[in-house]
N, C-alpha and C positions, 0 to 999 in steps of 0.2 A: 751579377753580369751587367746591369744597367750602368754601374760606376765605371767598369772597364770600358764599356761602348762610349760613354760620355767622355772618358779621358782620351779615348783613341780619336773621337771626333773633333775634340777640342784641339789636340795635337795636329790633326790633319789640317784643320783650318788655320791655325797660327802659322804652322810651317808654310802653308800656301801663301798667306799674307807676307811673311818675311822674304820669301822667294820672289815676291812680286815687286819688291823695292827696286826702284832704279839704282844702278851702280852708284851714281853721285850721292844720292840720299843714303844709302847704306854706308858709304865711306864716311859721310858727314856726321851720321848718328854714331858710328864706331869711334870716330875720332873725339866726339864729345864724351862718350863713355871713358876712354882713355884719360882724357883731362879730369873728369870727375874722380876717377880712381885715383889718380896722382895727387889729390888733395884729401883723400880719406885717411883719417888716423889709422885705420886697420892695415892699409896699404903702406903708408910712410913708416910705419913702425916695424914692418915686416923686413926680414933679410932673405929668406928663401921662400919663394910663391910658386905654388903649382897653378898652372894655367892650362890652356888647351889651344889648338890650332883650329881656326874657323873653318867649319863645314857647313855646306848647305845654307850658306848666307847668315851664319850666326854672327853676332857681333864680332868684329876682327880686333883683337888685341895686339897685334903684331907690332904696332907702334912702340909698345912699352918693352919689347924683348930686347932692345939694343941698349937698355939702360944698364950699365955695368954695376951700378950701385945694388942690384938684386941677383940673387942666384935663382935660376928658373928651372922648374921641373916640369915634365910633360908625361901623359900617360901612354902606357902601351897596353892594348887589350890582349889579354892572354887568358883563354878559356872564358870564364865568367868574372874575371877580376881585372883590375886596373893595377899595373905595375908602373911606378913612377921612377924616371931617370932625369938626372941633370942633363941640360942642353944649353948650348951657347950658339949664337947665330951663325958661327962659322962651321958648325958641325952638321954632317949629313942628316937627312931625314928619309924615311921610307913610307909608303902606304901600307897601312895596316889592314886587318881583316875586313873592316868596314868601309875602306877606302879613305881613311882619315890619316893625315901625316903624323908619324911617331918617330921618336928618337931610335936610333939604331939599338938593337938588342944588347950590344956590347957597352953601351953608354953607362956611366956610372949610376947606380941605383940610389934612390933617395928612401930613407926611413922615416916614419912619422916624427920622431924626436928631432929631426932636422929642419922640419916644415913650420912656417909661422903663419901662413895664409893659403887658403885654397879658393881660387876664382873658378866657379862652377858653371858650365854652360847649362843653359836651360832652354826648354821650349817656351815656358811661361812660369811666372811666380805670382804669388798673391801678397797682400799687405801683411799677413801674418808670417811670411817667410817661407811658406811651402812652395815647392817647385814641381813643375811638370817636366819630366824628362823625355826621353825618347822610347821609353818602355822595356829597355834591356836590363834595368835595375843595377848597372855598374856603379852609379854614384849613391844609390840607396844603400847598397852593401858597403860602400866605402865609409859613408857618413854614420852608418849604423855600428861600425865596428869600434871597439874600446879604444884602440890606438890611434885611430884617425878622426873619431868622433868629437874629440875636444878641441880641435884646431878650428880657429875661426874661419868663417866662410862668407864669401860675397857671391850672390847668384848674379849673373851677367845676362841682361834681357832688354830688348827694345821696349820703350814705353807703351806701345800698343799691347804688349803681352804681360804688362804689370797689371794684374786683375784684382778686383776686390775680394774674390774668393774662388779657390780651386777645389775640385773634389779630392779628398785625401783618404788614404788608407792608414791602417794601423802602424805600418813600417815607415811611413813618411816621417822625416826629421826637418823641422823648420831651419833654413839658413839664417845666419845672424844678420846679414845685410843684403840689400838688393842695390844694384847699380844700374841705372837707365841713362839715356842721354840727357835726362832732366836733373840727375843728381844721385846721391847715394842715401839710401835710407837704411839706418842701422836700427833694428828692432830695440836694442838695448841702450841706444843714445839717441839724442835728437838728430834730425836731418841735417846733412851737410851738402850744401849745393855750391 
């Protein structure tokens, strides 16, 4: 129970810190993250990328979504699962169960074998690649599944939430790389800044 409360308290503190960023600082840090992603081999070698729409002042990746070099996929929360759909900037979005923007349910679905990279929203990450999510387990279930678990992942987080160590549970799976406004750290390769 102590581990759960420590994750809960850490989540609360980091979200509070993130939401206290001035709009200009949030935008500047988000733009730097996008710049670093664009020079990461994991990103540049991908064709179809799963991403997210910023919520509660998460790093905003929308600058990247107009790049027609990539096919983009975004999640819809359905029950306890994430369903992935193709999306282009001219297509409609709607608010989902948690108030997060999602593609329309009729948008073309994406299957794991079509996806080259997953950009994972996180509350915090540590240097080992472990992430602290929002507590719903959506990404834990996704990344633990046989069909999605082999796709490269980059956790997206602001530098203040890139920590030396997070409390982890048996089901936690490390991400391959972490991107902050200071650079991309690939656990399997050298840092690229």
